[in-house]
ZAMARGU-4260 file (C-alpha; in steps of 0.2 Angstrom, whole numbers, plus 5000, padded with zeros to 4 digits):
<rodrens>
0) 6127/5931/5197 | 6109/5937/5196 | 6101/5948/5208 | 6084/5947/5201 | 6071/5937/5213
5) 6062/5931/5198 | 6078/5922/5191 | 6086/5917/5207 | 6085/5899/5213 | 6095/5901/5230
10) 6096/5915/5243 | 6111/5916/5254 | 6105/5924/5271 | 6119/5931/5283 | 6112/5931/5302
15) 6122/5940/5316 | 6121/5934/5334 | 6108/5921/5329 | 6094/5935/5327 | 6098/5949/5315
20) 6098/5946/5296 | 6112/5958/5290 | 6114/5953/5272 | 6104/5942/5259 | 6111/5939/5241
25) 6100/5930/5227 | 6109/5918/5217 | 6105/5910/5200 | 6108/5892/5197 | 6125/5889/5188
30) 6143/5889/5193 | 6149/5902/5204 | 6161/5907/5218 | 6160/5920/5233 | 6173/5925/5245
35) 6168/5927/5263 | 6179/5939/5275 | 6182/5956/5283 | 6192/5962/5267 | 6182/5975/5257
40) 6184/5965/5240 | 6175/5949/5248 | 6158/5946/5240 | 6150/5944/5258 | 6159/5955/5269
45) 6160/5950/5288 | 6166/5962/5301 | 6175/5956/5317 | 6192/5952/5325 | 6188/5934/5324
50) 6185/5935/5306 | 6200/5933/5293 | 6202/5945/5279 | 6199/5931/5267 | 6190/5918/5278
55) 6181/5905/5267 | 6175/5902/5250 | 6157/5897/5245 | 6156/5889/5227 | 6143/5880/5217
60) 6150/5868/5204 | 6139/5856/5194 | 6124/5858/5204 | 6133/5857/5221 | 6136/5869/5234
65) 6153/5868/5243 | 6161/5878/5258 | 6181/5879/5259 | 6190/5887/5273 | 6204/5898/5267
70) 6216/5895/5282 | 6207/5906/5293 | 6213/5908/5311 | 6196/5905/5320 | 6190/5891/5307
75) 6174/5888/5298 | 6159/5877/5305 | 6146/5867/5295 | 6132/5862/5308 | 6144/5866/5323
80) 6157/5855/5316 | 6174/5862/5310 | 6177/5858/5292 | 6194/5851/5289 | 6193/5852/5271
85) 6181/5857/5256 | 6165/5851/5261 | 6147/5849/5253 | 6133/5861/5259 | 6114/5855/5257
90) 6099/5866/5259 | 6096/5870/5278 | 6113/5867/5283 | 6120/5881/5294 | 6138/5888/5290
95) 6146/5897/5304 | 6160/5910/5305 | 6163/5919/5321 | 6146/5926/5327 | 6139/5925/5310
100) 6127/5911/5302 | 6126/5908/5284 | 6110/5898/5278 | 6105/5894/5260 | 6086/5894/5256
105) 6075/5897/5241 | 6068/5886/5228 | 6084/5878/5222 | 6086/5859/5217 | 6099/5857/5230
110) 6096/5841/5242 | 6089/5846/5259 | 6099/5843/5274 | 6094/5827/5283 | 6085/5828/5298
115) 6095/5828/5315 | 6086/5812/5322 | 6088/5799/5309 | 6090/5780/5308 | 6108/5774/5309
120) 6116/5771/5293 | 6121/5753/5298 | 6102/5749/5302 | 6096/5755/5285 | 6091/5742/5273
125) 6088/5752/5258 | 6100/5750/5245 | 6107/5767/5238 | 6109/5768/5221 | 6126/5772/5214
130) 6126/5787/5202 | 6144/5790/5195 | 6139/5806/5186 | 6136/5814/5204 | 6150/5804/5212
135) 6162/5812/5201 | 6154/5829/5196 | 6165/5838/5208 | 6180/5830/5200 | 6174/5834/5182
140) 6181/5851/5182 | 6198/5844/5183 | 6196/5838/5165 | 6191/5855/5157 | 6204/5859/5144
145) 6211/5874/5153 | 6212/5866/5170 | 6221/5851/5163 | 6234/5862/5154 | 6236/5871/5170
150) 6239/5853/5180 | 6252/5849/5166 | 6261/5865/5168 | 6262/5864/5186 | 6267/5846/5185
155) 6282/5850/5174 | 6286/5865/5185 | 6288/5854/5200 | 6299/5841/5190 | 6310/5856/5185
160) 6312/5862/5203 | 6316/5845/5209 | 6328/5842/5194 | 6319/5826/5189 | 6313/5819/5173
165) 6297/5810/5169 | 6307/5793/5167 | 6318/5797/5183 | 6300/5800/5194 | 6296/5782/5188
170) 6310/5776/5198 | 6309/5785/5214 | 6304/5776/5231 | 6287/5784/5236 | 6290/5782/5254
175) 6307/5793/5253 | 6302/5806/5241 | 6284/5808/5246 | 6287/5822/5258 | 6300/5831/5247
180) 6287/5830/5232 | 6273/5837/5244 | 6283/5850/5250 | 6288/5857/5232 | 6270/5854/5227
185) 6263/5865/5241 | 6277/5878/5238 | 6270/5878/5219 | 6253/5879/5223 | 6255/5894/5235
190) 6266/5903/5222 | 6253/5900/5208 | 6236/5901/5217 | 6231/5916/5208 | 6230/5904/5192
195) 6218/5891/5200 | 6200/5896/5196 | 6190/5899/5212 | 6177/5885/5207 | 6191/5872/5210
200) 6192/5865/5227 | 6210/5866/5232 | 6211/5849/5241 | 6204/5841/5225 | 6216/5850/5215
205) 6231/5845/5226 | 6226/5827/5225 | 6226/5827/5207 | 6243/5834/5206 | 6250/5821/5218
210) 6241/5807/5208 | 6250/5814/5192 | 6268/5815/5202 | 6268/5798/5211 | 6252/5789/5207
215) 6243/5784/5191 | 6236/5800/5186 | 6218/5802/5182 | 6216/5783/5185 | 6220/5785/5204
220) 6204/5792/5210 | 6194/5777/5201 | 6205/5765/5209 | 6203/5771/5225 | 6182/5771/5224
225) 6177/5755/5234 | 6162/5755/5224 | 6171/5753/5207 | 6174/5735/5200 | 6180/5738/5184
230) 6187/5752/5174 | 6187/5753/5155 | 6197/5766/5145 | 6194/5768/5128 | 6207/5781/5122
235) 6212/5797/5133 | 6195/5805/5132 | 6182/5791/5135 | 6183/5781/5153 | 6169/5770/5158
240) 6168/5761/5175 | 6158/5746/5181 | 6148/5747/5199 | 6134/5735/5204 | 6135/5727/5187
245) 6130/5743/5178 | 6142/5754/5168 | 6144/5772/5169 | 6154/5786/5160 | 6166/5793/5173
250) 6169/5809/5166 | 6188/5806/5169 | 6200/5812/5155 | 6218/5811/5151 | 6228/5825/5144
255) 6231/5816/5127 | 6236/5799/5119 | 6254/5800/5126 | 6248/5804/5143 | 6238/5788/5144
260) 6252/5778/5136 | 6264/5785/5150 | 6252/5780/5163 | 6252/5762/5156 | 6270/5763/5156
265) 6270/5767/5173 | 6259/5752/5178 | 6268/5738/5168 | 6286/5743/5169 | 6289/5740/5188
270) 6282/5722/5185 | 6295/5719/5172 | 6283/5721/5157 | 6285/5731/5142 | 6274/5740/5130
275) 6278/5748/5114 | 6275/5748/5095 | 6283/5730/5094 | 6275/5724/5109 | 6258/5733/5109
280) 6248/5722/5121 | 6252/5716/5139 | 6244/5709/5154 | 6249/5715/5171 | 6244/5716/5190
285) 6243/5731/5201 | 6252/5731/5218 | 6234/5729/5225 | 6231/5713/5215 | 6220/5722/5202
290) 6222/5714/5185 | 6227/5726/5171 | 6226/5723/5151 | 6232/5736/5140 | 6233/5737/5121
295) 6241/5752/5111 | 6241/5757/5093 | 6244/5750/5080 | 6233/5735/5088 | 6221/5749/5096
300) 6215/5758/5081 | 6208/5773/5090 | 6219/5776/5104 | 6226/5766/5119 | 6214/5755/5128
305) 6216/5750/5146 | 6205/5738/5156 | 6207/5736/5175 | 6198/5722/5185 | 6198/5727/5203
310) 6195/5714/5217 | 6188/5718/5234 | 6200/5718/5249 | 6189/5709/5259 | 6188/5690/5254
315) 6169/5685/5251 | 6161/5670/5259 | 6146/5660/5256 | 6136/5671/5268 | 6140/5686/5257
320) 6134/5677/5241 | 6119/5672/5250 | 6115/5689/5255 | 6118/5695/5236 | 6106/5683/5230
325) 6119/5673/5220 | 6114/5658/5229 | 6103/5650/5243 | 6110/5642/5259 | 6105/5624/5252
330) 6116/5627/5237 | 6130/5633/5248 | 6129/5617/5259 | 6129/5606/5244 | 6144/5614/5237
335) 6153/5613/5253 | 6149/5594/5253 | 6155/5592/5235 | 6171/5600/5239 | 6174/5590/5255
340) 6170/5574/5246 | 6184/5578/5233 | 6173/5581/5218 | 6181/5589/5203 | 6171/5605/5199
345) 6171/5617/5184 | 6164/5635/5187 | 6156/5639/5170 | 6151/5658/5165 | 6154/5672/5154
350) 6166/5687/5156 | 6163/5696/5172 | 6150/5684/5178 | 6159/5681/5194 | 6168/5664/5191
355) 6184/5668/5200 | 6174/5675/5215 | 6165/5659/5216 | 6181/5650/5214 | 6188/5658/5229
360) 6172/5654/5240 | 6174/5636/5235 | 6191/5635/5241 | 6187/5640/5258 | 6180/5622/5260
365) 6196/5613/5256 | 6203/5606/5272 | 6217/5616/5279 | 6228/5600/5280 | 6228/5596/5262
370) 6242/5603/5250 | 6235/5616/5237 | 6243/5621/5221 | 6235/5636/5210 | 6239/5639/5192
375) 6234/5655/5184 | 6238/5667/5169 | 6237/5682/5180 | 6236/5679/5199 | 6218/5683/5204
380) 6215/5668/5218 | 6216/5674/5236 | 6218/5658/5245 | 6224/5656/5264 | 6229/5639/5265
385) 6245/5635/5276 | 6252/5622/5263 | 6249/5632/5248 | 6259/5636/5232 | 6254/5649/5219
390) 6260/5647/5201 | 6258/5662/5188 | 6262/5660/5170 | 6275/5670/5162 | 6275/5678/5145
395) 6289/5680/5133 | 6303/5694/5135 | 6307/5707/5123 | 6318/5694/5113 | 6303/5682/5112
400) 6310/5670/5125 | 6306/5664/5142 | 6288/5661/5141 | 6281/5649/5153 | 6263/5643/5148
405) 6248/5638/5159 | 6250/5620/5151 | 6269/5619/5157 | 6263/5624/5176 | 6249/5611/5175
410) 6261/5597/5171 | 6274/5603/5183 | 6261/5603/5197 | 6260/5584/5196 | 6278/5583/5201
415) 6273/5594/5217 | 6263/5582/5226 | 6247/5591/5226 | 6232/5586/5235 | 6221/5599/5225
420) 6225/5608/5209 | 6216/5624/5206 | 6218/5631/5188 | 6211/5650/5188 | 6204/5647/5169
425) 6206/5633/5156 | 6208/5642/5140 | 6217/5630/5129 | 6228/5614/5128 | 6230/5614/5147
430) 6212/5608/5148 | 6219/5590/5143 | 6232/5590/5157 | 6220/5597/5169 | 6208/5582/5164
435) 6222/5569/5165 | 6226/5576/5183 | 6208/5573/5188 | 6208/5556/5182 | 6223/5551/5190
440) 6222/5553/5208 | 6220/5572/5210 | 6201/5572/5215 | 6194/5588/5221 | 6202/5600/5208
445) 6193/5615/5204 | 6194/5627/5187 | 6184/5639/5177 | 6179/5640/5159 | 6170/5653/5148
450) 6153/5645/5144 | 6134/5650/5143 | 6127/5634/5150 | 6134/5617/5156 | 6131/5609/5139
455) 6142/5623/5131 | 6155/5620/5144 | 6157/5602/5139 | 6159/5606/5122 | 6171/5621/5125
460) 6182/5608/5135 | 6181/5597/5121 | 6188/5610/5110 | 6201/5614/5121 | 6207/5597/5123
465) 6209/5596/5103 | 6221/5612/5105 | 6234/5600/5113 | 6239/5594/5096 | 6234/5575/5099
470) 6222/5567/5086 | 6211/5560/5099 | 6193/5554/5092 | 6179/5563/5100 | 6174/5548/5109
475) 6190/5547/5119 | 6189/5565/5124 | 6172/5564/5130 | 6175/5548/5139 | 6189/5558/5147
480) 6178/5572/5152 | 6164/5561/5158 | 6176/5552/5169 | 6186/5567/5176 | 6171/5580/5179
485) 6158/5578/5193 | 6150/5595/5195 | 6148/5610/5184 | 6142/5626/5192 | 6135/5639/5179
490) 6137/5657/5185 | 6129/5671/5175 | 6128/5689/5174 | 6109/5694/5171 | 6102/5709/5163
495) 6100/5719/5178 | 6119/5717/5183 | 6116/5705/5196 | 6128/5689/5196 | 6119/5673/5201
500) 6123/5653/5201 | 6108/5648/5188 | 6113/5629/5188 | 6122/5617/5198 | 6124/5603/5187
505) 6130/5584/5189 | 6139/5575/5176 | 6132/5558/5178 | 6141/5548/5165 | 6141/5544/5146
510) 6129/5535/5136 | 6135/5531/5118 | 6143/5547/5112 | 6133/5559/5123 | 6139/5565/5140
515) 6125/5564/5153 | 6120/5579/5164 | 6107/5581/5178 | 6102/5598/5185 | 6102/5598/5204
520) 6098/5616/5208 | 6092/5630/5196 | 6087/5648/5196 | 6069/5651/5189 | 6068/5669/5183
525) 6049/5676/5184 | 6052/5692/5175 | 6058/5711/5179 | 6051/5723/5192 | 6046/5742/5188
530) 6065/5746/5190 | 6072/5732/5178 | 6078/5721/5193 | 6077/5703/5189 | 6064/5693/5198
535) 6065/5675/5202 | 6070/5660/5215 | 6082/5647/5217 | 6075/5630/5219 | 6081/5611/5220
540) 6074/5600/5205 | 6072/5585/5216 | 6086/5575/5208 | 6098/5567/5221 | 6116/5567/5215
545) 6124/5549/5213 | 6139/5553/5223 | 6128/5561/5238 | 6117/5544/5237 | 6133/5534/5239
550) 6139/5545/5252 | 6123/5543/5262 | 6122/5524/5260 | 6140/5523/5266 | 6136/5533/5282
555) 6148/5547/5277 | 6136/5560/5272 | 6137/5576/5282 | 6122/5585/5273 | 6104/5585/5277
560) 6095/5578/5262 | 6080/5590/5264 | 6091/5602/5253 | 6085/5593/5238 | 6067/5596/5241
565) 6061/5607/5227 | 6051/5623/5231 | 6033/5623/5227
</rodrens>
């Protein structure tokens, strides 16, 4: 703490009865903590019967100021609102304790308090950038070595008090044990409060311990954040997250390699999966539907790796994709007509480009009176049709038996009287069975594949058919593809992290050994703005799809032909 006015960046002013300045303290930027109360040992002593001996704590951590009530009788108020937990303080905010007001001022870099009268957040159109260094900077103190050691010690202390082992803890029913665990946690924290640095907000520390006991440890706050779409853990001390298409170092850390592996085991074991040296790779799914992939040594050379793909709770619609700029309303109307007319559609794109999201949106156009069967390696689709069957592949057990592949499931769907077959992703030999299904009365089927453009998607399909083990000539394979597939929708993740449909392409047939394609809609990129955001526009090419022309001539078209007029 510095009392020099030259070095000070922040002044703390104590005002009594709204008029009299009774104390001032000059504080330099950095991490510090101050006790406020009527006890003589407090940093800021406040007299009065309504002031508790240790009433509140004011602390600075990683460039932010917080106020924490320490269980006072009369309470602590920020801008006339009683604070229920540790709360962030901005420049100009008024902290009230009894008849005292504490105000922060000076030339600190702290953000200023928002004006009283401001536009409601719901009406604001400005996009607030996501900065995970700021989002997790308060939590980052939890991952300092001494704090992590303290967390581990308290964790073991609670297990000992409850006479539980780590393995037994995994078996507990959270709903029945949570109150008992929390009671033991609160008692332990009270007993060992003197060990907890004052810079650590107590509610933050308590939640971290609770996550260790019955959650997924340091992974839990990342799973709770609605702004995170993917979590990438490259060993115990390197944890990246993705939000809005961009990657950030979260600052989150695990105790050590074994701690990370134990969290992975906590995830996969309730799902009947197993991971160890003999079986060091696993795909799994969290209770909320998030997809998990884990790899441990010896396959992972520099420590266990964990990847979590999160999915939004709310099911997206075409209106959402239009609002995101992923497509135009004209493109959405065309795709709706294509699905309604039972055209076979392949969604093509790279990893993380939004293929599954788009597949979910397209499924909304399937009439509810049709029987839909989905086949996935790891269940990600969220269909709500009344006549729906979801099938998920199964890996081999510890003995190497019991594996049910995607191909096995696709073949089985043909015996289940499907109107539509949706394969989450074609990766191998199941492509042949999918194409055969499309060619044998199961029109309107949907699937995805990894490819960078529609032409590459066709080549990828051809390669996957060859994996089936049949020595089919390329001519026969391409004939199969050309007759089965109607539409290719190319989804791309652009350089700024945005995801867009960049092409909607029709498969028009085959000429010689070449599959013919024509683009119906494209995205024309015009450049980047000063913030690196992609600029461009979607436009129709002017080409009229063959099936649309057929529908128009037969009088069964429910689409305005103006959607195919190109932008000038």
